[in-house]
N, C-alpha and C positions, 0 to 999 in steps of 0.2 A: 767777586769784588776784591779790591786791594785792601790789605790791612797790614799795619806795622805790629809785629808780634814779639813779645818778650818770652823767650824760651827759658832763660835762666838769669837771675839777678846778677848784675855785674857785666853782662854781655850787651852788645849792641842789639837794637831791635832789628828784626828780620822782615823785609818786605815780602809778603806772602799773597798768594791767590787763595781765597776761601769762598765757600758757598755763601750766598746771601742767606742770613738766618730767617727762619719763619717765626712770626709772633705767636706766643701762647695766648690763652684766653684773655688775660688781663693786660697783654702787652701790645705796644705799637712798634711797628718797624719804621725806623727813622732813616731817611736818606740824609746823611751828614753833610752839612754845608761847611761848617767850621768847628774846630775843637781847640780850645785853649791848651797851652802847655803850662801845667801847674807845677809848683815845687813838690807837691805830693807825688806827681808822676815821677819826678826825679828820685824821691825817696823809695818808690816802688822799684824802679829800674836799678838803683844802686844797692838794693837789698837791705835798706834801713828800716823797712816795715816787714814784720814777720808773716810768713805763711800766705803769700799771694797764691791765687789759683793759677797754675802754670800748665800750658802756655796761656798767656793772657794778652789781650789788646789793651794798652793803657788809654787814659784820657777820660775826663769826667766834666769838662766844660763844653758841653756839646750843644750846638744849635743846628737844627735841620727841619725837615718837613716830613710829615707823616706819609709813608708810602704804602702801608698796609695796616689793617686793624685786626686784632684778635677778636674772637667771637663775642666777648663780653665787654668790649671797650665802649664807653659811653661819654668820656670826658673830651675826646678830641675827634676831629673829622679828617678825612683824607685831604692832604695838601696843607693842613694847618701847620704853622711854625711852632715848634716846641723846643724847650730846653731840657736837657738831661743832666742832673747834678750828681755829686758824689754818693749821696745816700740813695741806694737803689731798691732796698726792700727791708722791712722789719717784720717781726713776728706778730705784732698787734695784741699779744696776750700777756707779756711779762709785766712786772710792776713798773718798769720804766716806760713802756709803751702806753700803759693805761694811765700814767700820771703826766702825760704830755712831754716825756723825756725820751722819745724814741731814738734820739741820737746816741743814747747809751745802751740800746738793746744789744744783748750779748750775741744774738743770732743775726744781727744786721748784715746785709750784703752791700758791697760798695762798688760803684761803677769804675772800671779800669783797674780793679784790684782783685776782687773776688767775683766780679762779673766782667765780661768783655766791655770795653769802652769805645771811645770815639776816634781813635787813630785808625779809622777805617772809613770806607765809603757808605756802610750801613751799620746800624746797631739796633738791637731790640731793647726795649725798656718797659718796665711796669708803668702803666698809665697813671697809677695813683701817686707816683713819685716824680712825675714830670711837671713842668710849669709852662704856661703860656708866656711867650717872650713879648715884652712891651714893644709897641711900634715906636719908631723914632731911632732905632739902632739897626744898622745893617748887621749881617750875620757875623762878620769878623769882630765888629765893635761889641756885639752882645755876648760873645763867647766868654770873656773874662768875668762877666756878671755871675756866671753859674757856679763859681767857687770862690775866686778872689773877692767878688762882691758879697756873696752870701756869708762867708766866714768873717769878712771884715765887718759886715753888718751885725752878726751875732756878737762879735767882740765889742763893737761900739755900744750895743745894748748893755753888755756887762759893765761897761765903764760908767753907767748911770748918767748923772747930769753933769759930769766933769766939764768944766768950761775951758780948761787948758789941757790939751791932749797931746801926749808925746807918741810918735809912731817910730818904732825902731825897725829899720829895714824898709827902705822905700821902694818896694817893687810892685808887683801886680795888685796885691790886696791893698797895700797902703795908699797907692795913688787913687784908688776908688773910694776908700773910706775917708780919705782926706776931704774929698769933695762933698760927701754926705755930711761930715762933721761941720764943714764950713757953712753949708746950707742951713744947718741947725743953729748957727750963730756961735760955734765954738772956735777957739784959737787952736791952730795945729802947729806943732813943733816937730820937724822931720829930722830923723837921724839916719844917715847914710853910711855906706862903707867909707872909710877914710880915703879921701882923694877922688871920690866919685862925683865929679862936677856935673855930670849929666843928670843923675838922680836928684841932686840938690837943686839944679836948675828947674827940673820938672816940678818938684815940690813947690818952689816959689811961684812958678807959673800957675799952678793950681790953687794958689791962695794961702800957702803956709806962711805963718807969721815969722818963721825962722827955719833955716835948714843948716845943718852942720854935721860933723863927724859923729859917729856913734861913740867915739872916745871922749867927746866933749860934754860938759855940763850945759843944760839949757840956760838961756838968759834969765829965766824966772822959774820958780817951782811949778811942777805939774800937778794937776788934780788926779790924773790917771795916765797910764802908759800902756800901749799895746805893743807887744814884741812879735813881729812877723819873721824876723831873721831866726834861723834855727841855731842860735848861739847862746848856750846856757850862761856864759859869762856876762851877758847883758842883763840878767835878772837882778843881781845885786846893784848894778849900775843904775838901773831904772828905779829900784827901791830908794836909792839915795837921792833921786831926782824928784820923787813925789812928796807931797805935803802929808802931814799927819792925817790918818784916815784914808789916804790915797790907795789906789788899787793898781797892781801890775798884772796884766792879762797876757798869758802866753798863748798865742793864737795858732801856732804850728802843730801839725800832727806828729812831728819829730823834732827833737832838740838835743844838742849835745849836753853833757852833764852840767848841772848847775854847781859851781864851785862853792865851797864853804864860805860863809860870810858872817860878820858879827851880828848878834841879835839886835843891836841898836838900830840896824837898818829896817828891821821888821817891826820893832816896837812902835808905840804910839798909834796902834791900830791900823797900821798898813797891812795890806793883804796881797796874796798872790793867787790868781785863778787861772785855770786852763780852759781852753775851748776844745770840745770834742765833737767833730762832725757838725751836723745841722739837723734841724727838723723841717718838716714840710711847712709848718707855720712860719718859720724863718723865711723860707723861700717865697711864700705867698706875700708876706709883708714887704720883703725887699723888692720883689718885682713890681708891686703896686707903687712903692716909693720911687723906683727907677722910672716908672711911667710918668711920675709927676715932676721930677726934677731932671735936669740935664746932666748926665754923667759922661764925661769925656774919657774914653778908654784909650790910652796910648798903646798901640799895638804894632807888632812887627809880623806881617803875614808871610807864611812860607808854604810851599806845596807839601803834601802829605809825605812824600818820600824823603824830605829833609828833617824828619822828626829827630833823628840822632844828632844832627847838627844843632838844632834848636835846644835840645836837652844839654848838650855840651856847653853851649853859650850861657845857658841858665846856670849851670854848675859853676862856671867861671865868672859869674857876675857881669856878663856882657849884655844882658837884656835890660833895656830901659822900658818900664811898663810891663807889657805882657806879649809873649810870642803866641801866635795862633796858626794852626795848621789849616789850610784850605783843602777840603776834601772833595770839591766838585770836580 
């Protein structure tokens, strides 16, 4: 099979020929149809996440069909379409796993980081951490749901019942969660890179009440804000935009340092929370929701061997919505 391999952080991915992997007892072999290009992949490739397993095949927004079954697989059948997300395995025994917080398991393994991922024609994945993909989405459209959608959904849950929601960084995750929030009757305020008319236009097309620069104040106070951009300087800015008791949620796996800010921005019971990974319960809940409401994923499809180009354009802020590699 063909695979795009990271040998060393900071280097370009290498197009390699590899043996098709064989599934272990609890694993399925998935013939990859599409794999989203996530900002987390960029953090892995750029060396901003520590201790990846090297060499590694990135990619964790995987949609494909089951090509072979491990001896103990009972959740999926041959030919069934499945999604493979970031969370690939947990120990099941630690206090976090036993209390419904497996996303915090210290022994967790992650697709495209400590396990080989979907920038390849085939991938093996533990059946217990895969999801059925709802009908109504083709493979390319479904791929961003597997991380951008899942992390956006977990972030939205942490926002509680916030009626006025600010989204900082209007990329792959924000353009999905904006639609979910609107379907729930919330107002969405989109903050984009200064001068990014395409992202602002997409936000308004998807129902945002307002779209403007991340340097601007919103036209009215926010009940909650979710920061998808990996920019620590946005944290005090978002705190200044939320009401008393409001929450600012940092949704990325990596962020630049948060600068010092005056205590008055945090006072009056404002809070800052981070989102770490996802749980299988998040995945099941979001996939059920995605099957009930129509989510439009804005995608730019590329062949597998253009993974380096897609990552470069994501790094430079040139991707509107989500890039997706086609692995067929």
